C-alpha positions in Angstrom: 189.7 201.8 156.1 190.4 204.3 153.3 187.6 206.2 151.6 188.1 208.0 148.3 185.9 210.9 147.5 185.1 210.8 143.8 184.1 214.4 143.8 187.4 215.5 145.3 189.3 213.7 142.6 187.3 215.1 139.8 185.9 211.8 138.7 182.4 210.7 138.4 181.3 207.1 139.3 180.4 206.5 135.8 183.8 207.4 134.5 185.6 205.4 137.1 183.5 202.2 136.2 184.1 202.9 132.4 187.8 202.9 132.9 187.7 199.7 134.9 185.7 197.9 132.3 188.0 199.1 129.5 191.2 197.7 131.3 190.9 194.0 130.4 190.4 194.9 126.6 193.4 197.1 126.6 195.6 194.5 128.5 195.3 191.9 125.9 197.0 192.6 122.6 196.8 190.0 119.9 199.8 189.3 117.5 198.5 189.3 113.7 199.7 186.2 111.9 198.9 185.5 108.2 197.9 182.0 107.5 197.6 180.3 104.0 195.9 177.1 103.1 193.6 175.4 100.5 190.0 175.3 101.5 187.8 172.2 102.0 190.8 169.8 102.7 191.2 167.4 105.5 194.6 168.8 106.7 193.1 172.4 106.7 190.2 171.5 109.0 192.3 172.3 112.2 192.4 176.0 111.1 188.6 176.1 111.0 188.3 174.2 114.3 190.8 176.4 116.2 188.9 179.5 115.0 185.5 178.0 116.1 187.0 177.1 119.5 188.8 180.4 120.0 192.2 178.7 120.4 194.2 181.3 118.4 193.2 184.0 120.9 194.3 181.9 123.8 197.8 181.8 122.3 197.7 185.5 121.8 197.4 185.3 117.9 195.0 187.1 115.6 195.0 184.8 112.3 194.4 186.5 108.9 193.6 183.7 106.4 194.1 183.4 102.7 193.2 180.6 100.5 194.4 179.2 97.2 193.0 176.5 94.8 196.5 174.6 94.8 199.9 174.7 96.2 201.8 176.3 93.2 199.8 179.7 93.3 200.0 179.5 97.1 203.7 179.2 97.2 204.2 181.9 94.5 202.3 184.4 96.7 205.1 184.1 99.4 207.1 186.4 97.2 204.9 189.3 98.1 204.9 188.2 101.8 201.1 187.7 101.6 201.2 185.1 104.3 203.6 184.1 107.1 202.7 180.4 107.9 200.3 177.7 106.6 199.8 174.4 105.2 200.4 172.9 101.8 201.3 169.7 99.9 204.8 168.3 100.3 205.6 168.8 96.5 204.9 172.5 96.5 206.7 172.8 99.9 209.8 171.6 98.2 209.2 174.0 95.2 208.7 176.8 97.8 212.1 176.1 99.4 213.9 176.2 96.0 212.2 179.4 94.8 211.4 181.4 97.9 213.2 179.9 100.9 210.2 178.4 102.5 210.7 176.1 105.5 208.8 172.9 106.3 208.2 173.0 110.1 205.9 170.0 110.6 203.7 167.4 108.9 200.0 168.0 108.6 199.0 164.4 107.9 199.9 161.3 106.0 197.9 161.8 102.7 199.4 158.9 100.8 196.0 157.2 100.4 194.4 160.6 99.7 196.1 161.3 96.4 195.4 159.0 93.4 195.0 158.0 89.8 191.3 158.0 89.1 189.5 156.9 86.1 185.9 156.9 84.6 184.0 153.7 85.0 184.6 152.8 81.4 188.4 153.2 81.7 188.4 151.4 85.0 186.9 148.4 83.3 189.7 148.4 80.7 192.2 148.9 83.5 191.0 145.9 85.4 191.9 143.6 82.4 195.4 145.1 81.6 196.6 148.0 83.6 199.6 148.9 81.5 197.8 148.6 78.3 194.9 150.8 79.6 197.4 153.5 80.6 200.0 153.5 77.9 199.6 156.3 75.3 196.7 157.9 77.2 196.3 161.5 78.4 196.2 162.0 82.2 194.7 165.3 83.5 196.3 166.5 86.6 197.6 169.4 88.6 201.3 169.5 87.9 203.8 169.9 90.7 201.2 168.7 93.2 200.9 165.7 95.5 198.5 164.2 93.0 201.2 164.4 90.3 203.7 162.5 92.6 201.0 159.9 93.4 200.2 159.4 89.7 203.8 159.0 88.7 204.4 156.5 91.5 201.5 154.4 90.2 202.8 154.5 86.6 206.0 153.0 88.0 204.1 150.3 89.7 202.7 149.2 86.3 206.2 149.4 84.6 205.5 152.7 82.9 207.3 156.1 82.8 206.1 159.6 82.4 207.0 159.5 78.7 204.5 156.6 78.2 201.6 158.9 78.8 200.7 162.5 78.1 200.3 164.7 81.2 197.8 167.6 80.8 197.9 170.2 83.4 194.4 171.3 84.9 193.1 172.6 88.1 191.2 170.3 90.4 187.8 171.9 89.7 188.3 171.6 86.0 189.4 168.0 86.3 186.2 167.1 88.2 184.1 168.9 85.6 185.9 167.2 82.7 185.5 163.7 84.3 181.8 164.3 85.1 181.1 165.4 81.5 183.1 162.5 79.9 185.8 164.8 78.5 188.6 162.9 80.3 189.0 159.3 81.5 192.3 159.4 83.6 193.0 161.9 86.1 195.1 162.7 89.2 193.2 163.9 92.2 193.3 164.5 95.9 190.7 164.0 98.5 187.9 165.1 99.0 187.9 165.5 95.2 188.3 161.8 94.9 185.2 161.2 96.9 183.3 163.8 94.9 183.9 162.0 91.6 183.3 158.6 93.0 179.9 159.6 94.5 178.7 161.9 91.7 180.4 160.7 88.5 180.9 156.9 89.2 184.6 157.3 89.0 187.1 154.5 90.3 190.4 154.9 92.1 192.9 152.7 90.2 195.9 153.4 92.3 196.6 155.6 95.4 200.1 157.0 96.2 200.2 154.5 99.0 199.6 151.7 96.5 202.2 153.0 94.3 204.8 152.9 97.1 204.9 156.7 97.6 204.7 158.3 101.1 203.0 161.6 100.7 203.2 163.8 103.7 201.4 167.1 104.0 203.5 170.1 105.1 203.2 172.8 107.6 205.2 175.7 106.3 206.6 179.1 107.2 208.3 181.7 105.2 212.0 181.5 106.0 212.4 185.2 106.9 209.3 185.2 109.0 210.3 182.1 111.0 213.8 183.6 111.6 212.4 187.0 112.8 209.4 185.4 114.7 210.3 181.9 116.1 207.8 182.2 118.9 204.9 183.0 116.8 205.7 180.0 114.7 205.9 177.8 117.8 202.4 179.1 118.9 200.9 178.4 115.5 202.1 174.8 115.7 200.7 174.5 119.1 197.3 175.7 118.0 197.4 173.4 115.1 198.3 170.3 117.1 195.7 171.2 119.7 193.1 171.0 117.0 194.1 167.4 116.0 194.4 166.4 119.6 190.7 167.5 120.2 189.4 166.2 116.8 190.9 162.7 117.3 189.4 162.5 120.8 186.0 163.9 119.5 185.5 162.5 116.0 181.7 162.7 116.0 181.8 166.5 116.6 184.8 166.9 114.4 183.1 165.3 111.5 180.1 167.7 111.9 182.6 170.6 111.8 184.2 169.0 108.7 180.8 169.0 107.0 180.4 172.7 107.6 184.0 173.5 106.6 183.8 171.6 103.4 180.4 173.1 102.5 182.0 176.6 102.8 184.6 175.5 100.3 181.9 174.2 97.9 182.4 170.5 98.6 179.6 168.1 99.6 180.4 164.5 100.2 178.7 161.7 102.1 179.1 160.9 105.9 181.0 157.7 105.0 183.6 159.6 102.9 184.2 162.2 105.7 184.8 159.2 108.0 187.1 157.7 105.4 189.2 161.0 105.6 189.9 160.2 109.4 190.3 156.5 108.9 192.9 156.5 106.0 194.9 159.6 106.7 197.0 159.5 110.0 197.9 162.7 111.8 200.6 163.1 114.4 200.8 164.5 117.9 203.7 166.6 119.3 205.7 163.7 120.4 205.3 161.8 117.1 206.3 165.0 115.3 209.5 165.5 117.2 210.3 161.8 116.8 209.8 161.8 113.1 211.8 165.0 112.6 214.8 163.9 115.0 218.1 163.7 113.3 219.9 161.3 115.7 222.1 159.4 113.3 221.8 161.1 109.9 218.5 162.0 108.2 215.2 161.8 110.0 212.1 160.0 108.9 210.6 163.2 107.5 214.1 164.0 105.8 213.8 160.6 104.0 210.3 161.3 102.8 211.1 164.7 101.4 214.4 163.6 99.9 212.3 161.1 97.8 210.0 164.0 96.7 212.9 166.2 95.8 214.5 163.5 93.6 211.1 163.1 91.9 210.9 166.9 91.3 214.4 166.9 89.7 213.4 164.0 87.5 210.4 165.9 86.3 212.3 169.1 85.7 210.4 171.1 88.4 213.6 172.0 90.1 217.1 172.3 88.5 219.0 170.2 91.2 218.0 168.1 94.1 217.7 170.4 97.3 219.3 169.1 100.5 216.6 168.4 103.0 218.7 169.9 105.9 218.3 173.2 104.2 214.5 173.3 104.3 213.2 170.8 106.9 213.2 172.8 110.2 212.6 170.7 113.3 213.6 173.4 115.7 210.1 175.1 116.0 208.5 171.8 116.9 211.2 171.3 119.5 210.2 174.8 120.8 206.7 173.5 121.5 207.9 170.5 123.3 210.3 172.5 125.5 207.7 175.1 126.6 205.3 173.6 129.3 202.6 176.0 128.3 202.8 175.3 124.6 203.4 171.6 125.2 200.4 171.3 127.4 198.3 173.3 125.0 199.3 171.2 121.9 198.3 167.9 123.8 195.0 169.2 125.3 192.1 167.1 124.0 189.3 169.2 125.6 
């Protein structure tokens, strides 16, 4: 047996214990990562859940969050490198590539049913009699260059109308809710949960969702191009944490809805339990295997490529971008592949506990 004399080493017992206790804290260095999103949205809930569960730390990440009211200002802030990764709508994701080289690295959810043309009860009654006549020549308030904009224009096509047949007025979502509630607008483009807010509190009606208009509206997981190039492992870890949250939420929906209520309340949104359940029921999410399958380019474009190619054409038609960008230039499947190829990340992403 070896005995150490503390006195002979010039150490006190207290100092030795203190140094031992300090060691674990010093051994774990977390990597900062700046994450951007829009508050009180279904696809942003995983960020809240992962934070509450401590999963960022398990992946060695220290998230710094920034929030934006819509995709366009969120995308614009990338120029100042105010965020590294995040989530946004598919329309601003395309705009972000064209303007700032932003990459789409995964799909947050299918929100085709969560973006819609919404009307006051009075206008909905007119629409029920003759949809095209109720829409033609009217003003539609919406957030331009958003997924709601994409859904509304797909609905116009469904009824044989073009953008030129109506007047589009650009407004933020909070302004639209206020205008609809006060009777200052009758036709709007909204995304969930704002749709449920006006249904429950203003008697509004959904006339046509993006899904009913024939549009696939994916939500995008994004990364700044330069950050992704320089920090691929951090991007893969970010994806693993995000997917872990969905894996857990889909296996524990009752607890997930309770966390959604808290998350939405922090963002100033209060909707019924039925509407929160509707979020889960109408907006599919995708696990790791599904993500890689949808992004796989076996014989040409992937399924995700096809979705975004349609969005890119829409944005060119509306004048938001000068030319149609090539999906291969901004849909980046390699980071999701990294998660699948790393046993630790793969197991973490698929963990339901």
